[in-house]
Every structure is written in structure tokens, then in C-alpha cells.
LOTI-913137 format. One record per residue (C-alpha): residue number from 1; residue in one letter; x, y, z. Coordinates in steps of 0.02 Angstrom, whole numbers, m for minus. Layout:
N
  pos  code       x       y       z
  NUM     a       X       Y       Z
...
END
This chain:
759
  pos  code       x       y       z
    1     m   m2438    3583    1894
    2     i   m2248    3597    1895
    3     l   m2226    3401    1884
    4     k   m2349    3396    1737
    5     k   m2256    3540    1641
    6     l   m2093    3457    1679
    7     s   m2156    3279    1614
    8     l   m2216    3355    1456
    9     l   m2054    3451    1428
   10     v   m1957    3298    1441
   11     t   m2065    3199    1324
   12     f   m2061    3334    1186
   13     s   m1868    3351    1202
   14     f   m1848    3162    1176
   15     l   m1968    3160    1032
   16     i   m1861    3296     943
   17     l   m1709    3195     979
   18     q   m1786    3033     905
   19     l   m1846    3126     752
   20     s   m1669    3198     722
   21     l   m1598    3018     741
   22     l   m1720    2947     621
   23     s   m1669    3073     497
   24     q   m1498    3015     495
   25     n   m1495    2829     546
   26     s   m1597    2679     522
   27     i   m1671    2573     655
   28     i   m1725    2396     681
   29     r   m1849    2355     816
   30     g   m1971    2212     858
   31     f   m2002    2066     963
   32     v   m1941    1891     992
   33     y   m2070    1755    1020
   34     d   m2084    1576    1072
   35     k   m2152    1488     916
   36     s   m2255    1354    1014
   37     n   m2369    1472    1106
   38     g   m2335    1648    1054
   39     e   m2260    1707    1219
   40     p   m2127    1845    1214
   41     i   m1951    1785    1267
   42     p   m1869    1914    1377
   43     y   m1675    1932    1381
   44     s   m1641    1848    1217
   45     s   m1494    1907    1117
   46     i   m1506    1999     956
   47     y   m1332    2016     866
   48     v   m1293    2111     711
   49     i   m1159    2008     628
   50     s   m1109    2148     499
   51     e   m1092    2287     629
   52     g   m1026    2177     775
   53     i   m1150    2252     893
   54     g   m1297    2176     986
   55     v   m1434    2205    1116
   56     v   m1547    2101    1238
   57     t   m1733    2100    1230
   58     d   m1829    2171    1385
   59     d   m1967    2099    1488
   60     n   m2086    2110    1345
   61     g   m1972    2019    1221
   62     y   m1945    2194    1137
   63     f   m1778    2260    1069
   64     v   m1714    2410     971
   65     l   m1559    2416     860
   66     t   m1508    2602     825
   67     k   m1379    2694     717
   68     l   m1380    2569     581
   69     k   m1313    2614     403
   70     e   m1430    2588     256
   71     g   m1411    2424     168
   72     s   m1423    2234     212
   73     h   m1392    2174     386
   74     r   m1374    1990     449
   75     l   m1449    1968     623
   76     k   m1432    1820     741
   77     i   m1575    1789     867
   78     s   m1531    1667    1011
   79     y   m1584    1611    1177
   80     m   m1525    1466    1289
   81     g   m1644    1318    1263
   82     y   m1698    1379    1080
   83     d   m1627    1348     913
   84     s   m1539    1503     849
   85     l   m1614    1602     705
   86     v   m1507    1693     571
   87     v   m1611    1817     456
   88     e   m1562    1958     332
   89     v   m1642    2135     351
   90     s   m1623    2272     217
   91     l   m1641    2451     269
   92     k   m1657    2612     182
   93     k   m1583    2775     248
   94     g   m1685    2834     398
   95     e   m1800    2690     396
   96     v   m1879    2601     546
   97     a   m1902    2424     515
   98     n   m2022    2317     626
   99     e   m1981    2140     643
  100     k   m2048    1980     737
  101     f   m1934    1835     759
  102     y   m2004    1663     819
  103     l   m1883    1538     909
  104     e   m1913    1355     914
  105     r   m1868    1255    1072
  106     t   m1715    1150    1044
  107     s   m1736     962    1043
  108     v   m1574     934    1120
  109     e   m1554     946    1312
  110     i   m1425    1076    1354
  111     e   m1341    1072    1525
  112     g   m1367    1222    1645
  113     v   m1488    1315    1530
  114     e   m1576    1417    1658
  115     i   m1415    1467    1770
  116     t   m1314    1511    1608
  117     a   m1456    1618    1547
  118     q   m1474    1704    1713
  119     r   m1277    1745    1711
  120     q   m1298    1831    1542
  121     i   m1431    1944    1620
  122     l   m1321    1983    1772
  123     k   m1190    2056    1654
  124     t   m1304    2194    1589
  125     e   m1422    2227    1740
  126     t   m1376    2293    1913
  127     y   m1491    2165    2001
  128     v   m1449    2220    2181
  129     s   m1560    2131    2320
  130     v   m1677    2072    2182
  131     q   m1730    1895    2140
  132     r   m1817    1851    1980
  133     v   m1928    1702    2012
  134     s   m1988    1586    1865
  135     p   m2118    1451    1857
  136     k   m1983    1328    1828
  137     q   m1890    1374    1989
  138     i   m2052    1356    2087
  139     s   m2081    1184    2012
  140     q   m1915    1124    2086
  141     l   m1981    1143    2264
  142     p   m2082    1010    2350
  143     s   m2254    1026    2289
  144     i   m2353    1036    2462
  145     g   m2522     981    2433
  146     g   m2470     929    2257
  147     i   m2482    1106    2202
  148     p   m2317    1215    2166
  149     d   m2338    1388    2237
  150     l   m2253    1554    2240
  151     a   m2273    1571    2421
  152     q   m2170    1412    2451
  153     y   m2030    1485    2338
  154     l   m2027    1658    2421
  155     q   m1992    1582    2583
  156     v   m1827    1519    2523
  157     l   m1765    1682    2457
  158     p   m1624    1778    2547
  159     g   m1680    1906    2680
  160     v   m1863    1828    2684
  161     i   m1932    1777    2854
  162     f   m2092    1668    2856
  163     t   m2192    1662    3011
  164     g   m2261    1479    2988
  165     d   m2371    1358    2901
  166     q   m2523    1423    2975
  167     g   m2565    1618    2974
  168     g   m2395    1627    2880
  169     q   m2346    1802    2831
  170     l   m2179    1858    2744
  171     y   m2067    1993    2822
  172     i   m1923    2046    2710
  173     r   m1757    2116    2781
  174     g   m1848    2205    2927
  175     g   m2000    2267    2837
  176     t   m2178    2221    2887
  177     p   m2309    2155    2766
  178     i   m2382    2330    2739
  179     q   m2206    2396    2702
  180     n   m2193    2276    2559
  181     k   m2276    2336    2396
  182     v   m2359    2187    2295
  183     l   m2407    2224    2111
  184     l   m2502    2093    2006
  185     d   m2490    2164    1829
  186     g   m2475    2336    1898
  187     l   m2624    2324    2016
  188     i   m2591    2340    2206
  189     v   m2631    2183    2297
  190     y   m2646    2207    2492
  191     n   m2636    2033    2552
  192     p   m2549    1906    2432
  193     f   m2546    1752    2553
  194     h   m2677    1639    2627
  195     s   m2691    1601    2810
  196     i   m2628    1424    2776
  197     g   m2453    1488    2732
  198     l   m2413    1364    2611
  199     f   m2507    1447    2469
  200     s   m2516    1620    2394
  201     v   m2665    1694    2284
  202     f   m2567    1668    2129
  203     d   m2576    1522    2011
  204     t   m2394    1468    1966
  205     d   m2452    1411    1796
  206     i   m2506    1589    1740
  207     l   m2349    1675    1799
  208     k   m2229    1751    1680
  209     s   m2109    1825    1811
  210     a   m2098    1875    1994
  211     d   m1967    2004    2039
  212     v   m1934    2018    2227
  213     y   m1839    2176    2283
  214     s   m1783    2150    2460
  215     a   m1690    2322    2473
  216     g   m1628    2470    2374
  217     f   m1758    2463    2230
  218     g   m1768    2593    2090
  219     s   m1872    2751    2073
  220     e   m2001    2671    1969
  221     y   m2081    2606    2134
  222     g   m2146    2716    2266
  223     g   m2252    2717    2415
  224     r   m2163    2581    2518
  225     i   m2010    2587    2634
  226     s   m1950    2414    2634
  227     s   m1974    2295    2488
  228     v   m2068    2265    2321
  229     m   m2136    2107    2238
  230     d   m2181    2144    2050
  231     i   m2283    1993    1987
  232     r   m2324    1976    1800
  233     t   m2445    1855    1716
  234     r   m2424    1785    1548
  235     d   m2544    1799    1401
  236     g   m2657    1663    1350
  237     n   m2596    1549    1213
  238     r   m2620    1629    1046
  239     n   m2602    1478     936
  240     r   m2721    1347    1014
  241     f   m2836    1300    1154
  242     t   m2744    1230    1298
  243     g   m2769    1196    1492
  244     k   m2732    1102    1648
  245     i   m2845    1011    1775
  246     d   m2772     976    1944
  247     i   m2855     873    2081
  248     g   m2768     844    2256
  249     t   m2799     803    2428
  250     f   m2781     985    2483
  251     g   m2869    1066    2342
  252     s   m2897    1086    2152
  253     k   m2870    1204    2011
  254     m   m2923    1228    1828
  255     l   m2831    1330    1696
  256     l   m2901    1369    1527
  257     e   m2819    1466    1386
  258     g   m2824    1501    1197
  259     p   m2858    1624    1058
  260     f   m3023    1690    1029
  261     k   m3007    1647     839
  262     n   m2880    1525     763
  263     k   m2746    1599     651
  264     t   m2758    1586     460
  265     k   m2626    1617     332
  266     n   m2717    1766     255
  267     r   m2757    1845     422
  268     k   m2648    1991     489
  269     e   m2559    1964     656
  270     h   m2684    2052     767
  271     y   m2740    1931     896
  272     a   m2841    1912    1053
  273     s   m2826    1778    1188
  274     y   m2900    1738    1350
  275     l   m2829    1657    1513
  276     l   m2944    1595    1654
  277     s   m2879    1516    1821
  278     v   m2981    1452    1959
  279     k   m2910    1369    2123
  280     a   m2992    1318    2284
  281     s   m2945    1225    2441
  282     y   m3066    1103    2532
  283     l   m2937    1061    2667
  284     e   m3064    1095    2799
  285     q   m3171     952    2724
  286     s   m3039     829    2671
  287     s   m2935     837    2827
  288     k   m3082     771    2932
  289     i   m3064     606    2832
  290     l   m2877     598    2785
  291     y   m2794     704    2920
  292     r   m2904     674    3081
  293     y   m2744     638    3170
  294     a   m2690     817    3145
  295     n   m2852     895    3217
  296     e   m3004     805    3263
  297     q   m3118     948    3202
  298     g   m3015     954    3042
  299     l   m2891    1090    2978
  300     p   m3000    1234    2964
  301     y   m2922    1324    2809
  302     n   m3018    1354    2644
  303     y   m2985    1479    2501
  304     l   m3059    1513    2332
  305     d   m2953    1614    2198
  306     g   m3004    1669    2023
  307     y   m2915    1764    1894
  308     g   m2954    1811    1715
  309     k   m2856    1896    1571
  310     i   m2900    1951    1400
  311     s   m2755    2000    1289
  312     i   m2769    2094    1128
  313     q   m2609    2128    1017
  314     t   m2596    2234     860
  315     n   m2482    2201     716
  316     n   m2342    2313     768
  317     g   m2339    2237     942
  318     s   m2442    2359    1036
  319     r   m2559    2278    1154
  320     i   m2688    2297    1297
  321     n   m2729    2176    1433
  322     l   m2893    2176    1530
  323     f   m2891    2069    1695
  324     g   m2982    2044    1853
  325     f   m2961    1945    2013
  326     s   m3065    1883    2165
  327     f   m2976    1806    2320
  328     n   m3053    1737    2473
  329     d   m2992    1658    2633
  330     g   m3064    1588    2791
  331     v   m3005    1509    2956
  332     n   m3117    1446    3103
  333     y   m3047    1376    3260
  334     p   m3198    1347    3373
  335     d   m3194    1436    3539
  336     i   m3024    1516    3493
  337     a   m3023    1619    3338
  338     r   m3122    1655    3173
  339     y   m3020    1740    3035
  340     n   m3066    1786    2858
  341     w   m3023    1908    2717
  342     n   m3080    1933    2537
  343     s   m2999    2035    2400
  344     w   m3059    2080    2230
  345     g   m2995    2202    2092
  346     a   m2991    2239    1906
  347     g   m2887    2342    1791
  348     a   m2808    2360    1618
  349     n   m2628    2384    1571
  350     f   m2554    2425    1392
  351     m   m2405    2448    1291
  352     v   m2391    2567    1141
  353     l   m2254    2581    1014
  354     p   m2260    2746     931
  355     s   m2206    2743     745
  356     v   m2120    2907     754
  357     a   m2012    2882     912
  358     n   m1891    2753     982
  359     m   m1992    2738    1134
  360     i   m2108    2612    1231
  361     m   m2259    2687    1313
  362     e   m2335    2582    1452
  363     g   m2480    2613    1579
  364     v   m2595    2546    1704
  365     i   m2755    2590    1781
  366     a   m2833    2479    1912
  367     y   m2946    2468    2071
  368     s   m2938    2346    2214
  369     d   m3030    2309    2374
  370     y   m2976    2213    2528
  371     k   m3076    2168    2687
  372     i   m3010    2074    2840
  373     g   m3090    2023    3004
  374     l   m3032    1930    3167
  375     n   m3145    1873    3306
  376     e   m3068    1800    3461
  377     s   m3135    1741    3630
  378     v   m3000    1837    3732
  379     s   m2995    2002    3624
  380     p   m3114    2125    3554
  381     d   m3162    2101    3368
  382     r   m3043    2188    3247
  383     s   m3082    2223    3060
  384     s   m2996    2319    2923
  385     h   m3059    2376    2749
  386     v   m2945    2463    2622
  387     n   m2985    2500    2438
  388     g   m2916    2612    2308
  389     y   m2858    2649    2126
  390     n   m2686    2668    2050
  391     f   m2645    2743    1878
  392     n   m2474    2764    1797
  393     m   m2387    2804    1634
  394     n   m2215    2749    1597
  395     f   m2102    2801    1453
  396     t   m1937    2697    1406
  397     y   m1806    2747    1274
  398     l   m1692    2611    1226
  399     l   m1533    2685    1173
  400     g   m1423    2528    1124
  401     q   m1379    2443    1294
  402     n   m1425    2605    1388
  403     s   m1602    2662    1426
  404     f   m1693    2813    1498
  405     k   m1860    2786    1587
  406     y   m1975    2905    1669
  407     g   m2159    2904    1719
  408     i   m2298    2977    1824
  409     e   m2419    2887    1954
  410     f   m2584    2934    2047
  411     i   m2641    2826    2186
  412     g   m2797    2858    2296
  413     t   m2834    2744    2451
  414     w   m2982    2731    2575
  415     v   m2959    2645    2734
  416     d   m3088    2599    2870
  417     y   m3003    2518    3029
  418     e   m3098    2464    3181
  419     f   m3009    2408    3335
  420     t   m3032    2418    3527
  421     n   m2873    2406    3627
  422     f   m2831    2322    3789
  423     y   m2904    2458    3891
  424     g   m3068    2466    3794
  425     t   m3022    2626    3695
  426     d   m3091    2639    3523
  427     c   m2941    2661    3410
  428     g   m3031    2651    3241
  429     q   m2996    2766    3089
  430     k   m3075    2812    2928
  431     s   m2986    2916    2799
  432     f   m2947    2945    2616
  433     n   m2778    2982    2548
  434     s   m2704    3027    2373
  435     e   m2529    3019    2314
  436     l   m2441    3087    2162
  437     g   m2270    3019    2104
  438     l   m2152    3077    1964
  439     y   m1989    2977    1932
  440     f   m1833    2977    1810
  441     k   m1710    2829    1791
  442     y   m1560    2806    1672
  443     k   m1459    2648    1649
  444     w   m1280    2685    1584
  445     i   m1170    2543    1531
  446     i    m987    2602    1517
  447     k    m876    2446    1480
  448     r    m875    2357    1637
  449     f    m976    2478    1737
  450     i   m1170    2482    1754
  451     v   m1232    2641    1842
  452     e   m1420    2672    1869
  453     p   m1457    2841    1953
  454     s   m1641    2881    1979
  455     l   m1743    3009    2063
  456     r   m1924    2994    2126
  457     m   m2030    3148    2181
  458     h   m2179    3095    2278
  459     y   m2323    3210    2345
  460     y   m2432    3157    2484
  461     a   m2591    3257    2484
  462     s   m2650    3210    2657
  463     q   m2486    3275    2728
  464     s   m2463    3419    2605
  465     y   m2285    3352    2589
  466     f   m2163    3339    2441
  467     s   m2035    3204    2462
  468     p   m1885    3198    2349
  469     e   m1805    3013    2345
  470     p   m1640    3001    2261
  471     r   m1582    2817    2228
  472     l   m1441    2737    2149
  473     a   m1387    2560    2090
  474     f   m1211    2512    2039
  475     k   m1117    2360    1977
  476     y    m938    2331    1920
  477     n    m895    2177    1814
  478     l    m723    2147    1876
  479     s    m718    1995    1764
  480     d    m839    1881    1676
  481     h    m859    1778    1835
  482     f    m841    1912    1975
  483     r    m950    2063    2005
  484     l    m968    2203    2135
  485     k   m1132    2290    2167
  486     f   m1211    2429    2274
  487     a   m1379    2507    2299
  488     g   m1461    2634    2413
  489     g   m1601    2765    2420
  490     l   m1731    2855    2520
  491     y   m1908    2795    2537
  492     t   m2071    2851    2613
  493     q   m2249    2786    2631
  494     n   m2411    2836    2717
  495     l   m2497    2664    2745
  496     m   m2462    2580    2910
  497     g   m2497    2414    2985
  498     a   m2589    2376    3155
  499     t   m2554    2221    3259
  500     s   m2582    2183    3440
  501     d   m2436    2160    3570
  502     r   m2555    2030    3654
  503     d   m2542    1915    3502
  504     v   m2421    1773    3525
  505     v   m2442    1740    3342
  506     n   m2505    1878    3231
  507     l   m2656    1818    3130
  508     f   m2733    1994    3099
  509     y   m2634    2126    3006
  510     g   m2746    2287    2997
  511     m   m2712    2436    2884
  512     l   m2730    2620    2916
  513     t   m2648    2778    2862
  514     v   m2529    2889    2962
  515     p   m2624    3036    3044
  516     e   m2639    3202    2951
  517     v   m2590    3295    3118
  518     f   m2465    3216    3235
  519     s   m2421    3263    3414
  520     s   m2357    3155    3551
  521     q   m2362    3176    3745
  522     i   m2282    3007    3759
  523     n   m2105    3059    3697
  524     e   m2027    3226    3651
  525     r   m1989    3182    3468
  526     k   m2050    3323    3356
  527     v   m2092    3293    3176
  528     k   m2151    3403    3031
  529     n   m2270    3259    2968
  530     s   m2306    3069    3019
  531     l   m2251    2988    2853
  532     q   m2154    2830    2876
  533     k   m1974    2848    2810
  534     s   m1821    2741    2781
  535     q   m1647    2741    2707
  536     h   m1572    2593    2624
  537     l   m1393    2533    2593
  538     v   m1341    2371    2510
  539     i   m1162    2311    2464
  540     g   m1136    2143    2382
  541     t   m1044    2031    2265
  542     e   m1083    1898    2140
  543     f    m961    1761    2075
  544     d    m967    1601    1979
  545     i    m857    1448    1993
  546     y    m850    1362    1829
  547     k   m1018    1347    1742
  548     y   m1112    1255    1885
  549     f   m1085    1354    2039
  550     s   m1141    1533    2076
  551     f   m1126    1631    2241
  552     n   m1218    1790    2300
  553     i   m1163    1876    2452
  554     e   m1252    2042    2519
  555     t   m1251    2146    2672
  556     y   m1383    2272    2710
  557     f   m1433    2406    2825
  558     k   m1614    2494    2836
  559     n   m1630    2639    2945
  560     f   m1819    2667    2983
  561     s   m1798    2849    3035
  562     h   m1991    2874    3055
  563     l   m2115    2747    3097
  564     t   m2290    2793    3157
  565     n   m2368    2660    3261
  566     v   m2535    2631    3358
  567     n   m2502    2702    3536
  568     r   m2497    2537    3647
  569     y   m2494    2653    3794
  570     q   m2662    2730    3759
  571     i   m2783    2721    3905
  572     f   m2912    2863    3873
  573     e   m2992    2926    3707
  574     t   m2912    3089    3739
  575     d   m2734    3009    3743
  576     d   m2629    3006    3583
  577     e   m2687    2870    3463
  578     f   m2518    2859    3377
  579     i   m2341    2855    3434
  580     l   m2180    2888    3341
  581     e   m2044    2755    3332
  582     t   m1882    2731    3251
  583     g   m1800    2560    3197
  584     k   m1656    2472    3124
  585     a   m1635    2316    3018
  586     y   m1464    2252    2968
  587     g   m1382    2088    2922
  588     g   m1321    1986    2784
  589     d   m1362    1834    2663
  590     i   m1258    1707    2580
  591     s   m1337    1599    2435
  592     v   m1265    1463    2331
  593     k   m1331    1383    2173
  594     f   m1275    1225    2096
  595     d   m1341    1170    1929
  596     y   m1271    1017    1851
  597     k   m1355     908    1717
  598     k   m1514     842    1812
  599     l   m1470     908    1989
  600     n   m1510    1076    2057
  601     v   m1466    1132    2235
  602     y   m1496    1298    2312
  603     a   m1439    1348    2491
  604     v   m1469    1514    2589
  605     y   m1408    1569    2754
  606     s   m1473    1737    2826
  607     l   m1416    1829    2981
  608     n   m1536    1973    3040
  609     w   m1567    2097    3178
  610     v   m1730    2203    3184
  611     i   m1765    2321    3331
  612     r   m1882    2461    3370
  613     d   m1869    2611    3478
  614     d   m2027    2701    3539
  615     g   m1943    2824    3647
  616     i   m1988    2734    3804
  617     i   m1917    2563    3773
  618     i   m1807    2473    3639
  619     y   m1874    2310    3592
  620     r   m1859    2162    3463
  621     t   m2000    2146    3338
  622     h   m2105    1996    3342
  623     f   m2019    1931    3171
  624     d   m1842    1965    3230
  625     r   m1773    1790    3181
  626     r   m1588    1790    3210
  627     h   m1535    1645    3095
  628     n   m1629    1570    2952
  629     i   m1571    1426    2841
  630     n   m1653    1354    2683
  631     i   m1592    1213    2575
  632     t   m1676    1142    2418
  633     t   m1635    1005    2301
  634     s   m1723     950    2142
  635     y   m1667     795    2045
  636     t   m1739     726    1885
  637     f   m1703     553    1820
  638     g   m1765     403    1720
  639     k   m1797     391    1534
  640     k   m1848     559    1460
  641     d   m1831     625    1638
  642     v   m2009     563    1686
  643     w   m1964     562    1876
  644     q   m1926     717    1981
  645     l   m1878     718    2176
  646     d   m1885     882    2272
  647     m   m1836     915    2445
  648     r   m1827    1075    2562
  649     w   m1772    1089    2729
  650     n   m1797    1254    2830
  651     f   m1722    1306    3006
  652     g   m1758    1463    3095
  653     t   m1718    1519    3276
  654     g   m1870    1566    3383
  655     f   m1978    1718    3368
  656     p   m1986    1841    3509
  657     f   m2153    1857    3598
  658     t   m2237    1948    3747
  659     k   m2255    1834    3896
  660     t   m2411    1836    4009
  661     k   m2357    1893    4181
  662     g   m2519    1876    4272
  663     f   m2704    1911    4287
  664     y   m2812    2035    4382
  665     p   m3001    2065    4405
  666     r   m3037    2214    4286
  667     l   m3196    2319    4305
  668     e   m3290    2381    4155
  669     t   m3294    2567    4126
  670     l   m3457    2650    4190
  671     t   m3557    2728    4050
  672     d   m3672    2827    4159
  673     i   m3628    2952    4300
  674     d   m3770    2875    4395
  675     g   m3712    2695    4366
  676     n   m3689    2580    4525
  677     y   m3509    2544    4544
  678     y   m3542    2397    4666
  679     n   m3655    2311    4532
  680     n   m3529    2326    4387
  681     n   m3466    2158    4327
  682     e   m3284    2111    4329
  683     n   m3185    2039    4183
  684     m   m3020    1952    4190
  685     g   m2874    2074    4153
  686     i   m2707    2016    4082
  687     i   m2537    2085    4145
  688     l   m2414    2078    4003
  689     d   m2225    2059    4032
  690     d   m2098    2161    3927
  691     i   m2136    2176    3750
  692     n   m2064    2029    3648
  693     g   m1953    1979    3803
  694     g   m1984    1796    3773
  695     e   m1936    1682    3631
  696     l   m2028    1543    3549
  697     p   m1941    1368    3520
  698     d   m1835    1352    3356
  699     y   m1928    1307    3192
  700     h   m1881    1173    3072
  701     r   m1963    1077    2945
  702     l   m1924     948    2801
  703     d   m2042     937    2642
  704     i   m2016     796    2510
  705     s   m2117     769    2354
  706     m   m2100     642    2208
  707     k   m2166     676    2033
  708     r   m2202     557    1894
  709     r   m2239     613    1715
  710     f   m2332     519    1582
  711     y   m2330     576    1403
  712     v   m2494     519    1322
  713     s   m2464     610    1158
  714     e   m2371     760    1093
  715     r   m2494     882    1171
  716     v   m2560     785    1317
  717     k   m2463     751    1477
  718     m   m2511     691    1644
  719     e   m2423     706    1817
  720     l   m2443     613    1985
  721     i   m2368     699    2133
  722     f   m2341     629    2305
  723     g   m2285     741    2444
  724     l   m2239     741    2627
  725     t   m2246     901    2730
  726     n   m2156     908    2895
  727     a   m2082     743    2855
  728     y   m2009     694    3030
  729     n   m2163     769    3118
  730     y   m2081     915    3220
  731     y   m2199    1010    3334
  732     n   m2183    1187    3287
  733     i   m2284    1311    3384
  734     f   m2427    1409    3301
  735     y   m2537    1485    3430
  736     v   m2551    1503    3623
  737     h   m2714    1553    3710
  738     r   m2672    1701    3828
  739     v   m2787    1636    3972
  740     t   m2794    1447    3959
  741     n   m2611    1429    3891
  742     e   m2688    1308    3764
  743     k   m2560    1272    3620
  744     i   m2590    1232    3444
  745     y   m2453    1182    3329
  746     q   m2408    1201    3152
  747     l   m2447    1071    3026
  748     p   m2397     893    3090
  749     i   m2331     760    2960
  750     l   m2459     778    2807
  751     w   m2459     663    2656
  752     s   m2534     730    2500
  753     l   m2577     656    2330
  754     s   m2614     763    2162
  755     y   m2653     717    1987
  756     n   m2651     832    1849
  757     v   m2684     831    1659
  758     i   m2599     955    1539
  759     f   m2673     967    1367
END
């Protein structure tokens, strides 16, 4: 009730402030669009020539110019790669003018367009431990299977550790997958990656942007203690029907989009468009013919993903999007393991521009469902089911270059986890949890300083616990080419992951919530609640050399002061199911970008340490990769740049794992007091060595792809892509059978061929 009253009070106060401003000054607000498809252009420049002031559009292509005098004003609208536009706008005293500007793509190739545009953004945004990924960047990586994918690009980002081609998962700066919040158009996605780690559930061609926060993220994100991936899709083409069909040796996809009704000159600019994407893998079937050398029974990976979206926009720029998805994945290694999961969800997000206030109101309401199961010959079956809703409202006031943002969020989560541990004890859980969050964030630009203080207040109903979480981001533009930055904050969450120490490679990642009541006989640590907690600190610098080189250096420290984990020492059902741990993750990253004419090179080196302490032992996590190197190169050549060569090389030191120490005859527990002990059957018991005391061999892989474009007409283009995965055929370990010691390796050298038509 207090949070609700406070939110209403702040909203009312700012409405009064805006009304007073409107009575004295004039305002120009509006959007900047790409003329070819109607897509908003974020971070384009709006400059008032007569006043000598300017602003930059936000993610929605929206801008606001305040405190303007009445009269005529000349505006220059520009963005790298587009022809500049100069218009004149006349204002009356106290008037709010709503404008739409359409930019045309330039016909002249400009060197370093993307890197130059990014540098302009870096001067006005803190951007600490965040990478903004665009579809163009993804297309500059080798197209494994002939299809560029977000999963392949995320693997080369600073601080991201990838566990392999098969069963691959991402661990971001010491955090586990459940400690990474993944949002798709505001909807929570519980598993964004397929078991063949080369592909995500997202179609690259429908992405607008993907922001990856590896540490120190702001108060608008809550409920996670390590990282955030905020992924947004674009609207369907509002001008005409378009699409793409892609057929390859790994899989195929189809994309269709367009307006529900074509524009007419007499029609107002209300519009509705649709976007539909379907992609599937048939690698299990095609590999039996094309890649029999990799596995006589084929590569048992298949997936099917679908995403649909309807976008409706009004004349003043307000809009609503309706969307839904279905993602499915399956793996079947006969006599070893069967693994599958499926996920679906639906929701709506909206943006409203009130006519009486200089404000943007945004919101999301969504529901998602996720099920995962693993059957192994040497372990009990495991399954996990999680579903829930999330609803949020966000209010943003653009005050010139400064901005104030606040919002409220509701989250409800159901979990059903089934697992029997090494000793045959049922460690399952069923629960429901609800959360309420309220946040405030202000961006203040003072000459060369950018300061972003924020505060999140998060309430966990199951714990009856209120968590205040202050956060801060800071940047100092020492010069046009050198910047210092800092970020830090407090974070909490109640979801936790469950893996097995017996797994050499973790295929299964179950989800459950921290217990409502926590007591531990294993260690003497006393806590008021069992929420997971962390504190982040990031310090870094950015600097540019000429217009072609850019460097980013960051060092980070994450203190996981409270981690609730499944009790690996539990023997009887009366023992504690959970145990309290602490942890630390620290290290640093160096990344270098070079963009000159038709050559793009990106290199990243990461040094990391990740440890856990359960009160009895201190151990390395199974994803504690000490050194990680990624180098990518993209080069276009030929007349009209019809050829493109892409390469990526990755090196990582070996992952820790728990060795097998020996075996013993284990008797099944008697279920009846009158049972005959002598007639009870024996099973093979496994004696494990120290947790993660061993280390797998180093991992490295080279991928290459060549693309050839064919321009059939102004609107029709074809592409032929040939690729090599693991080009020098290195044997990277994937799975080790605990009993037989049978080894399965990551993908061998695989060639791929893909053909697509864009119309």
C-alpha cells in the first residue's frame, strides 16, 4: 500500500510540473523512422539550428525538445548511413507539436558507419558492462549451419563463458543460467538456448536489439543477481509484404511480414502490421546422410521455434504489440541420455504518449511456461516445470538530455521440481511465489559527467522480506576519445538452479525457489531468509584511437553473499534439503574493435575466477574457466560487396569436473520392516572424488563461412552460404559416462550449405 501511494504521489507531482512547463514553453516531440520499412531509428540526432541545442532519440526512435520559444525553428535530423533532413517547425506559445520524420538510406557507402554511431551513443550513455548487439553484428560471424544466430554472437562477448557446442549454456561473469534474466519483449524466457549450443530460440531477422548486461545493471531490472539479457523484436514492415526463406543442411526457416492494409494518401497514419517467424532443425535426420562420420546414428538434435507478433500504432505514435512464441528442443543419445524441453508464452506490451504531459508510459503483461526433463541410464530421472506471469508499468520523463524513469512490477512464479539424489532421497519441490518491485532512476548529464543513481525496492511475499537495492552508474568523458566508468549495486532473487555434482557436463538445469523457512545443521551460518544476494562492483575505461580502433577494459567483482543450494550431503529425508553457500567471482576483460572500410575485426580476452564456499569446503564451480579468448573477422569484397568472408576462433582453458574415485556394491533401501535383507538386490554405487577437483582438456575451435549475394531485382536478393564448423577438427570433450568412461566429443568438422531468398 505504501509503494502504491508513493508511486501515485510521484506521478501526480510530475504531471503538475509538466502542466506548469507547458504553460510557459513550447515543446516539439515525435519519432524518427526509416522511410523504407517504417522502423523507428534509435539514437538518431535532432538538432535545433536556431537554438543550438539537440537531443538523441531513444530505443523507440522517440525524442522531446523542451523549453523552446514561440516562433519558427529549423531542425536537422541525422543518423549515420542515412541522408540528413532539414525541416522547419512553427510553434505557438505553450504548444506541443507532434512530428514524424522519415530518413532515407544514403546511396553512398560511408566508412565505419556502425562504429561511429556507437561512439556517439557512448558519450551520452553510461553503458557500463553492457553490450548492445545488432542483427548486423550477428551477420558478421561465421554462419554455422548457414543461419546467423544470437547464441553464436553472445559467445564472443566479454565475460561470457560458453560450455560447448552440444548442451551449451552461457555463464556470465560468475553467474549461473538461472541468475541471468532473459527478457523477450518484456516477457521472461527461462531457457533461451537449444541443446545444440550453436542456436538460440530467437530468429536473428526479427531482432531490433539485444542488450546484454553482464554486471552492475540498473534498478529497472530486478529478481536476478548476476546479469540481464533484454531482447526486443522489431515490428513487421508497415509499407509492404516482405519475407525470407532459408534452407540449409542443419535446418530451415521462414519469415513473413507486412501491413494488414496498404497505405493510401487519404488514410491517416494508423497502421497495423504482422510478423511471423518459424525455424526448425532437422539435423538428426540430415546428419545420417551428410555427417555419418560424426556419429553413425546421426547427431540427435532437433528443435522447432515459432514467434508471431501483431503491431498496432496510432497517429500520435502510441502503440500496442501482441506477441506469442513456442520453442521446443530434444536430444536422444541411445543408452546414454534423453533430454528435452519445451516453452511457450504470450503477452502484450504497449507505449502511450499522453497529450498533457512530457512523458512516455510503457507496460508489459505476459505469461510463460517451461518444462524440462532428463533421463539417464546411470542417474534417476529429473524434471522441472516453471511458469508464471509478469506485469510492469514504466514512466519516463525526457528532460532535454536528462531523464527520470520509474515503474512498478508484479511477478508470480509456480515451480514443480522432481529429483532423487545420489542416496535415493526425494528432493523435489512444489511452490508458488509472488514478488512486487518499485524502482526510480535518474540520468543526469553535467557537461562531461553522466551520473545515473537508481533505487529498487523489491518485496518477496514468500519470504515476507522487503529488499532495498541502491545502484549507481557513472561515466566521465575525459575527452572525445577517452572515458572512465563505474557501476555497482545490490541485487536479490528467489529462484535457484539445481544441478548434479555427478554430471561431468551439465545437460540438465532444474529450477526451484529458495525455501520459505531455512535452517541448516550442516554449517553454523544463521540467516533471516534464504534469498540469494549479491553485490557488484565494475570499473572500466573506453578509449578510441583514430576513427577505426576502439578499446574497452573492465575489471569486476561480484560478491555472492548468500547462495541457497541443494544440499549435496543429504542422505535421509529428515536431513536439510538445502545448504547455504557464499561465492566470489572476479576478473577482467579486454576487447578491441577495428572497423576500416570493408574489414571488421573484434578480439576479446577474459580472465576469471569463480569459487563457492558451502561452509565445509571451498571449491571451483564447473564453469570456472580461467582464460577465454575470442577473435572474429569479417571482410566484404567484390563488386557491390557481393562476397563476405567470416571467421571466428575461440580458445578456453578446461572446465573443472568431479572425478570418479571408485565403485562399491550399494544395497537398495528396505521399504518394509519385514523385508528380507539377504534377498535385497545390489546396485553399483559410485564413489566421487573432491568436487570439481579435476579439469577437462582445453577447448578451441575455428569456424569459417563464405557468403555470396545475388541481386535479382530492387526488392529480391538471394544468398548462398558455405560454412565450416571446427575447421581443423579438434576433439573437444562433450560427455563422459560415469561407469563405462565412454567419451562423446563436441562437434567434429562439419560443413554446411544454406540458400536463402529475401523478397
